Short mmCIF file of the C-alpha atoms (twelve columns), coordinates in Angstrom:
data_MODEL
# 
_entry.id   MODEL 
# 
loop_
_atom_site.group_PDB 
_atom_site.id 
_atom_site.type_symbol 
_atom_site.label_atom_id 
_atom_site.label_alt_id 
_atom_site.label_comp_id 
_atom_site.label_asym_id 
_atom_site.label_seq_id 
_atom_site.Cartn_x 
_atom_site.Cartn_y 
_atom_site.Cartn_z 
_atom_site.pdbx_PDB_model_num 
ATOM 1   C CA . MET A 1   0.000   0.000  0.000   1 
ATOM 2   C CA . ALA A 2   1.477   3.350  -1.001  1 
ATOM 3   C CA . LYS A 3   2.043   5.682  1.905   1 
ATOM 4   C CA . LEU A 4   3.770   9.026  2.422   1 
ATOM 5   C CA . LEU A 5   5.470   8.815  5.815   1 
ATOM 6   C CA . ASP A 6   3.990   11.233 8.322   1 
ATOM 7   C CA . HIS A 7   7.420   12.604 9.233   1 
ATOM 8   C CA . ASP A 8   8.151   13.635 5.621   1 
ATOM 9   C CA . TYR A 9   7.298   17.307 5.200   1 
ATOM 10  C CA . ILE A 10  6.583   19.459 2.204   1 
ATOM 11  C CA . THR A 11  6.319   23.241 2.195   1 
ATOM 12  C CA . LEU A 12  3.587   24.947 0.167   1 
ATOM 13  C CA . PHE A 13  3.709   28.444 -1.335  1 
ATOM 14  C CA . ALA A 14  0.484   30.005 -2.596  1 
ATOM 15  C CA . ASP A 15  -0.654  33.073 -4.512  1 
ATOM 16  C CA . LEU A 16  -2.732  35.130 -2.066  1 
ATOM 17  C CA . ASP A 17  -4.517  36.963 -4.875  1 
ATOM 18  C CA . ARG A 18  -5.510  33.947 -6.977  1 
ATOM 19  C CA . SER A 19  -5.853  31.383 -4.171  1 
ATOM 20  C CA . ARG A 20  -3.761  28.762 -5.909  1 
ATOM 21  C CA . LEU A 21  -0.718  26.678 -5.133  1 
ATOM 22  C CA . LEU A 22  2.390   28.164 -6.734  1 
ATOM 23  C CA . TYR A 23  5.170   25.940 -5.531  1 
ATOM 24  C CA . ALA A 24  5.695   22.854 -3.367  1 
ATOM 25  C CA . THR A 25  8.976   21.354 -2.261  1 
ATOM 26  C CA . PRO A 26  10.202  18.786 0.257   1 
ATOM 27  C CA . GLY A 27  11.510  20.087 3.583   1 
ATOM 28  C CA . ARG A 28  10.724  22.902 5.954   1 
ATOM 29  C CA . ASP A 29  14.034  24.671 6.572   1 
ATOM 30  C CA . ALA A 30  15.230  28.116 5.481   1 
ATOM 31  C CA . SER A 31  16.452  26.857 2.108   1 
ATOM 32  C CA . VAL A 32  12.947  26.127 0.817   1 
ATOM 33  C CA . VAL A 33  12.203  29.862 0.577   1 
ATOM 34  C CA . GLY A 34  15.266  30.311 -1.614  1 
ATOM 35  C CA . LEU A 35  14.060  27.468 -3.832  1 
ATOM 36  C CA . PHE A 36  10.736  29.274 -4.203  1 
ATOM 37  C CA . ARG A 37  12.553  32.420 -5.356  1 
ATOM 38  C CA . GLU A 38  14.490  30.371 -7.904  1 
ATOM 39  C CA . ASP A 39  11.241  28.857 -9.192  1 
ATOM 40  C CA . ILE A 40  9.668   32.300 -9.615  1 
ATOM 41  C CA . GLU A 41  12.600  33.509 -11.695 1 
ATOM 42  C CA . LEU A 42  12.803  30.250 -13.660 1 
ATOM 43  C CA . HIS A 43  9.228   30.878 -14.827 1 
ATOM 44  C CA . GLY A 44  9.858   34.474 -15.882 1 
ATOM 45  C CA . GLY A 45  8.715   36.169 -12.702 1 
ATOM 46  C CA . ARG A 46  10.516  38.809 -10.674 1 
ATOM 47  C CA . ALA A 47  11.249  38.077 -7.048  1 
ATOM 48  C CA . GLU A 48  11.328  41.843 -6.450  1 
ATOM 49  C CA . ASP A 49  7.600   41.938 -7.190  1 
ATOM 50  C CA . VAL A 50  6.854   39.884 -4.068  1 
ATOM 51  C CA . ARG A 51  5.859   42.529 -1.546  1 
ATOM 52  C CA . ASP A 52  4.268   40.521 1.272   1 
ATOM 53  C CA . LEU A 53  4.843   37.088 2.743   1 
ATOM 54  C CA . CYS A 54  2.710   35.509 5.454   1 
ATOM 55  C CA . MET A 55  3.809   32.573 7.575   1 
ATOM 56  C CA . ASP A 56  3.745   31.029 11.015  1 
ATOM 57  C CA . MET A 57  6.488   31.968 13.468  1 
ATOM 58  C CA . SER A 58  8.967   29.354 12.281  1 
ATOM 59  C CA . ALA A 59  12.463  30.748 12.763  1 
ATOM 60  C CA . ALA A 60  13.672  28.807 9.715   1 
ATOM 61  C CA . TYR A 61  11.007  30.256 7.396   1 
ATOM 62  C CA . ALA A 62  11.593  33.770 8.732   1 
ATOM 63  C CA . ARG A 63  15.334  33.482 8.126   1 
ATOM 64  C CA . GLY A 64  14.734  32.131 4.628   1 
ATOM 65  C CA . ALA A 65  12.354  35.004 3.867   1 
ATOM 66  C CA . ARG A 66  14.912  37.600 4.970   1 
ATOM 67  C CA . GLU A 67  17.573  36.026 2.778   1 
ATOM 68  C CA . ALA A 68  15.500  35.301 -0.323  1 
ATOM 69  C CA . PHE A 69  13.069  38.245 -0.264  1 
ATOM 70  C CA . PRO A 70  14.828  41.019 1.655   1 
ATOM 71  C CA . GLU A 71  12.468  43.702 0.322   1 
ATOM 72  C CA . ALA A 72  9.247   41.855 1.188   1 
ATOM 73  C CA . GLY A 73  7.310   42.422 4.397   1 
ATOM 74  C CA . VAL A 74  6.882   39.340 6.569   1 
ATOM 75  C CA . THR A 75  3.542   39.144 8.373   1 
ATOM 76  C CA . PHE A 76  3.165   36.509 11.061  1 
ATOM 77  C CA . ASP A 77  -0.206  34.837 10.751  1 
ATOM 78  C CA . ARG A 78  -2.528  36.300 13.365  1 
ATOM 79  C CA . PHE A 79  -4.165  32.956 14.142  1 
ATOM 80  C CA . HIS A 80  -0.809  31.344 14.930  1 
ATOM 81  C CA . VAL A 81  0.057   34.336 17.101  1 
ATOM 82  C CA . GLN A 82  -3.250  34.129 18.980  1 
ATOM 83  C CA . ARG A 83  -2.710  30.406 19.414  1 
ATOM 84  C CA . LEU A 84  0.300   31.254 21.583  1 
ATOM 85  C CA . MET A 85  -1.995  32.791 24.180  1 
ATOM 86  C CA . ASN A 86  -4.533  29.992 23.874  1 
ATOM 87  C CA . ARG A 87  -1.812  27.442 24.576  1 
ATOM 88  C CA . ALA A 88  -0.392  29.487 27.446  1 
ATOM 89  C CA . MET A 89  -3.807  29.754 29.072  1 
ATOM 90  C CA . ASP A 90  -4.403  26.018 28.633  1 
ATOM 91  C CA . GLU A 91  -1.046  25.237 30.241  1 
ATOM 92  C CA . VAL A 92  -2.105  27.286 33.262  1 
ATOM 93  C CA . ARG A 93  -5.426  25.419 33.380  1 
ATOM 94  C CA . ARG A 94  -3.816  21.989 33.169  1 
ATOM 95  C CA . ALA A 95  -1.417  22.759 35.995  1 
ATOM 96  C CA . GLU A 96  -4.106  24.305 38.210  1 
ATOM 97  C CA . ARG A 97  -6.575  21.499 37.592  1 
ATOM 98  C CA . ARG A 98  -4.488  19.230 39.826  1 
ATOM 99  C CA . GLU A 99  -5.529  21.290 42.831  1 
ATOM 100 C CA . ARG A 100 -8.852  22.768 41.701  1 
ATOM 101 C CA . SER A 101 -11.390 20.102 40.773  1 
ATOM 102 C CA . GLU A 102 -13.850 22.672 39.381  1 
ATOM 103 C CA . LEU A 103 -11.555 22.971 36.357  1 
ATOM 104 C CA . ASN A 104 -12.222 19.392 35.281  1 
ATOM 105 C CA . ARG A 105 -13.746 19.166 31.785  1 
ATOM 106 C CA . THR A 106 -13.585 22.952 31.286  1 
ATOM 107 C CA . ARG A 107 -10.945 23.150 28.548  1 
ATOM 108 C CA . TYR A 108 -13.256 24.328 25.768  1 
ATOM 109 C CA . LEU A 109 -15.034 26.805 28.022  1 
ATOM 110 C CA . TRP A 110 -11.817 28.804 28.066  1 
ATOM 111 C CA . LEU A 111 -10.704 28.198 24.486  1 
ATOM 112 C CA . LYS A 112 -13.943 28.827 22.577  1 
ATOM 113 C CA . ARG A 113 -15.104 32.329 21.798  1 
ATOM 114 C CA . ARG A 114 -17.794 33.332 24.259  1 
ATOM 115 C CA . GLY A 115 -20.311 33.933 21.482  1 
ATOM 116 C CA . ARG A 116 -20.020 30.305 20.399  1 
ATOM 117 C CA . LEU A 117 -20.852 28.875 23.805  1 
ATOM 118 C CA . THR A 118 -24.327 27.689 24.704  1 
ATOM 119 C CA . ASP A 119 -26.213 29.651 27.371  1 
ATOM 120 C CA . ALA A 120 -25.536 26.921 29.912  1 
ATOM 121 C CA . ARG A 121 -21.816 26.944 29.172  1 
ATOM 122 C CA . ARG A 122 -21.648 30.742 29.381  1 
ATOM 123 C CA . GLU A 123 -23.235 30.541 32.830  1 
ATOM 124 C CA . TRP A 124 -20.701 27.886 33.818  1 
ATOM 125 C CA . LEU A 125 -17.861 30.107 32.616  1 
ATOM 126 C CA . ASP A 126 -19.251 33.120 34.475  1 
ATOM 127 C CA . GLU A 127 -19.320 31.096 37.685  1 
ATOM 128 C CA . LEU A 128 -15.637 30.252 37.247  1 
ATOM 129 C CA . LEU A 129 -14.842 33.914 36.572  1 
ATOM 130 C CA . ASP A 130 -16.832 35.198 39.548  1 
ATOM 131 C CA . PRO A 131 -14.396 37.330 41.621  1 
ATOM 132 C CA . SER A 132 -16.273 36.475 44.836  1 
ATOM 133 C CA . ARG A 133 -14.963 32.905 44.507  1 
ATOM 134 C CA . ARG A 134 -11.413 31.981 45.417  1 
ATOM 135 C CA . SER A 135 -9.505  33.338 42.432  1 
ATOM 136 C CA . LEU A 136 -8.413  30.943 39.718  1 
ATOM 137 C CA . ARG A 137 -5.073  31.422 37.990  1 
ATOM 138 C CA . THR A 138 -6.804  30.128 34.865  1 
ATOM 139 C CA . ALA A 139 -9.304  32.979 35.071  1 
ATOM 140 C CA . LEU A 140 -6.431  35.472 35.165  1 
ATOM 141 C CA . ALA A 141 -4.798  33.848 32.125  1 
ATOM 142 C CA . TYR A 142 -8.180  33.951 30.378  1 
ATOM 143 C CA . ARG A 143 -8.400  37.719 30.905  1 
ATOM 144 C CA . PHE A 144 -4.970  38.155 29.328  1 
ATOM 145 C CA . LYS A 145 -6.139  36.032 26.399  1 
ATOM 146 C CA . LEU A 146 -9.251  38.164 25.903  1 
ATOM 147 C CA . ALA A 147 -7.205  41.359 26.092  1 
ATOM 148 C CA . PHE A 148 -4.873  40.028 23.438  1 
ATOM 149 C CA . GLU A 149 -7.787  39.034 21.203  1 
ATOM 150 C CA . ALA A 150 -9.016  42.639 21.400  1 
ATOM 151 C CA . PHE A 151 -5.688  43.776 19.918  1 
ATOM 152 C CA . TRP A 152 -6.670  42.541 16.439  1 
ATOM 153 C CA . ASP A 153 -9.781  44.731 16.314  1 
ATOM 154 C CA . LEU A 154 -7.959  47.986 17.017  1 
ATOM 155 C CA . PRO A 155 -7.518  50.851 14.551  1 
ATOM 156 C CA . PRO A 156 -3.956  50.546 13.186  1 
ATOM 157 C CA . ARG A 157 -2.798  53.777 14.823  1 
ATOM 158 C CA . PHE A 158 -3.411  52.334 18.282  1 
ATOM 159 C CA . ALA A 159 -1.958  48.854 17.722  1 
ATOM 160 C CA . GLU A 160 1.697   49.467 18.608  1 
ATOM 161 C CA . VAL A 161 0.980   51.279 21.869  1 
ATOM 162 C CA . TYR A 162 -1.660  48.722 22.898  1 
ATOM 163 C CA . LEU A 163 0.649   45.791 22.213  1 
ATOM 164 C CA . GLU A 164 3.460   47.319 24.271  1 
ATOM 165 C CA . ARG A 165 1.138   48.040 27.192  1 
ATOM 166 C CA . TRP A 166 -0.357  44.554 27.030  1 
ATOM 167 C CA . CYS A 167 3.133   42.999 27.049  1 
ATOM 168 C CA . ARG A 168 4.194   45.042 30.084  1 
ATOM 169 C CA . TRP A 169 1.004   44.092 31.921  1 
ATOM 170 C CA . ALA A 170 1.277   40.398 31.058  1 
ATOM 171 C CA . GLU A 171 4.962   40.205 31.998  1 
ATOM 172 C CA . LYS A 172 4.030   40.988 35.608  1 
ATOM 173 C CA . CYS A 173 1.255   38.402 35.915  1 
ATOM 174 C CA . GLY A 174 3.340   35.708 37.602  1 
ATOM 175 C CA . LEU A 175 2.049   33.001 35.243  1 
ATOM 176 C CA . GLN A 176 5.072   31.454 33.535  1 
ATOM 177 C CA . PRO A 177 3.286   30.146 30.404  1 
ATOM 178 C CA . VAL A 178 1.865   33.639 29.793  1 
ATOM 179 C CA . ILE A 179 5.265   35.241 30.386  1 
ATOM 180 C CA . ASP A 180 6.841   32.804 27.906  1 
ATOM 181 C CA . ALA A 181 4.186   33.713 25.332  1 
ATOM 182 C CA . VAL A 182 4.931   37.409 25.840  1 
ATOM 183 C CA . ARG A 183 8.621   36.802 25.137  1 
ATOM 184 C CA . THR A 184 7.752   35.109 21.857  1 
ATOM 185 C CA . ILE A 185 5.352   37.916 20.928  1 
ATOM 186 C CA . ARG A 186 8.010   40.541 21.634  1 
ATOM 187 C CA . LYS A 187 10.501  38.632 19.483  1 
ATOM 188 C CA . HIS A 188 8.049   38.675 16.551  1 
ATOM 189 C CA . ARG A 189 6.662   42.144 17.250  1 
ATOM 190 C CA . ASP A 190 7.361   43.758 13.858  1 
ATOM 191 C CA . GLY A 191 5.792   40.915 11.882  1 
ATOM 192 C CA . ILE A 192 2.755   40.929 14.170  1 
ATOM 193 C CA . LEU A 193 2.220   44.667 13.788  1 
ATOM 194 C CA . LEU A 194 2.679   44.423 10.022  1 
ATOM 195 C CA . TRP A 195 -0.683  42.645 9.854   1 
ATOM 196 C CA . PHE A 196 -2.378  46.013 10.365  1 
ATOM 197 C CA . ARG A 197 -0.958  47.096 7.001   1 
ATOM 198 C CA . SER A 198 -0.907  43.880 4.990   1 
ATOM 199 C CA . ARG A 199 -4.067  42.206 6.400   1 
ATOM 200 C CA . VAL A 200 -2.797  38.886 5.054   1 
ATOM 201 C CA . THR A 201 -3.230  35.605 6.915   1 
ATOM 202 C CA . ASN A 202 -2.501  31.933 6.370   1 
ATOM 203 C CA . GLY A 203 -6.200  31.142 6.056   1 
ATOM 204 C CA . MET A 204 -6.015  30.412 2.349   1 
ATOM 205 C CA . ILE A 205 -2.889  28.256 2.590   1 
ATOM 206 C CA . GLU A 206 -4.497  26.327 5.460   1 
ATOM 207 C CA . GLY A 207 -7.424  25.635 3.130   1 
ATOM 208 C CA . ILE A 208 -5.044  24.408 0.436   1 
ATOM 209 C CA . ASN A 209 -3.307  22.212 2.983   1 
ATOM 210 C CA . SER A 210 -6.659  20.690 3.956   1 
ATOM 211 C CA . LEU A 211 -7.377  19.804 0.326   1 
ATOM 212 C CA . VAL A 212 -3.930  18.266 -0.084  1 
ATOM 213 C CA . GLN A 213 -4.297  16.236 3.112   1 
ATOM 214 C CA . ALA A 214 -7.745  15.059 1.983   1 
ATOM 215 C CA . ALA A 215 -6.249  13.880 -1.312  1 
ATOM 216 C CA . LYS A 216 -3.555  12.039 0.623   1 
ATOM 217 C CA . ALA A 217 -6.168  10.371 2.837   1 
ATOM 218 C CA . ARG A 218 -8.278  9.286  -0.162  1 
ATOM 219 C CA . ALA A 219 -5.238  7.646  -1.756  1 
ATOM 220 C CA . ARG A 220 -4.114  6.197  1.593   1 
ATOM 221 C CA . GLY A 221 -0.785  7.906  1.095   1 
ATOM 222 C CA . TYR A 222 1.716   8.132  -1.758  1 
ATOM 223 C CA . ARG A 223 4.787   6.061  -2.450  1 
ATOM 224 C CA . THR A 224 7.078   9.048  -2.857  1 
ATOM 225 C CA . THR A 225 7.167   12.697 -1.859  1 
ATOM 226 C CA . GLU A 226 7.368   13.598 -5.554  1 
ATOM 227 C CA . ASN A 227 4.034   11.864 -6.203  1 
ATOM 228 C CA . PHE A 228 2.485   13.712 -3.281  1 
ATOM 229 C CA . ILE A 229 3.693   17.058 -4.646  1 
ATOM 230 C CA . THR A 230 2.342   16.232 -8.112  1 
ATOM 231 C CA . ILE A 231 -1.095  15.571 -6.648  1 
ATOM 232 C CA . ALA A 232 -0.880  18.838 -4.702  1 
ATOM 233 C CA . TYR A 233 -0.375  20.738 -7.965  1 
ATOM 234 C CA . LEU A 234 -3.243  18.864 -9.633  1 
ATOM 235 C CA . VAL A 235 -5.639  19.520 -6.769  1 
ATOM 236 C CA . CYS A 236 -4.711  23.099 -5.864  1 
ATOM 237 C CA . GLY A 237 -2.626  24.566 -8.683  1 
ATOM 238 C CA . LYS A 238 -5.574  25.629 -10.866 1 
ATOM 239 C CA . LEU A 239 -3.656  24.281 -13.843 1 
ATOM 240 C CA . ASP A 240 -4.886  24.967 -17.371 1 
ATOM 241 C CA . PHE A 241 -5.064  21.720 -19.364 1 
ATOM 242 C CA . LYS A 242 -6.695  23.207 -22.449 1 
ATOM 243 C CA . LEU A 243 -4.984  22.264 -25.687 1 
ATOM 244 C CA . PRO A 244 -3.709  25.177 -27.811 1 
ATOM 245 C CA . THR A 245 -6.026  26.124 -30.677 1 
# 
């Protein structure tokens, strides 16, 4: 049975304007971004015309982007950035649950947006947030998470000041997972703030990845990485197979 091993990685590059796969290559280190630049130029494009790149906070991808596209802005995907705070808050919850039984089975109360909770679950959450109860460290982490979520809805002119104030506030919270998240956010500050100009996210590439993974699942894997990449182009490359007339 053909199977692509789960630990074999490919990196996908997509056109944000046309929502199509542009380039796929094995690996996920800094060199793959340089290979993408070479592919652009091989097909008559100009790497200088690439003005914005969006990615997760992989240090390897960021380094590759700086080397291969020094004039392009690098925006760190807002959903990956927000996930930092979600994970930090969940780490606090998991640790505190050992001593506070009321936190059992509450993971999704804290992680889901309040508007997506049922009335009963909102009431449950409000009980856990009630300041008259013995304070929960998880509730404090949750408030930092909500304050960070509010950052994305700000007018651009307020974003930099808000982010700095939020970081200073969160650094003093005494919750190590939150403090660790703040350090990562500070390290990626420029690429986070760039979102307010570029407004680009990884949403489209995540959709392409879902289609590629679905194709892999239907075939129960592929014998080689090259076959997997070929299918990715067929499924998501919006290739034109019309014969010349």
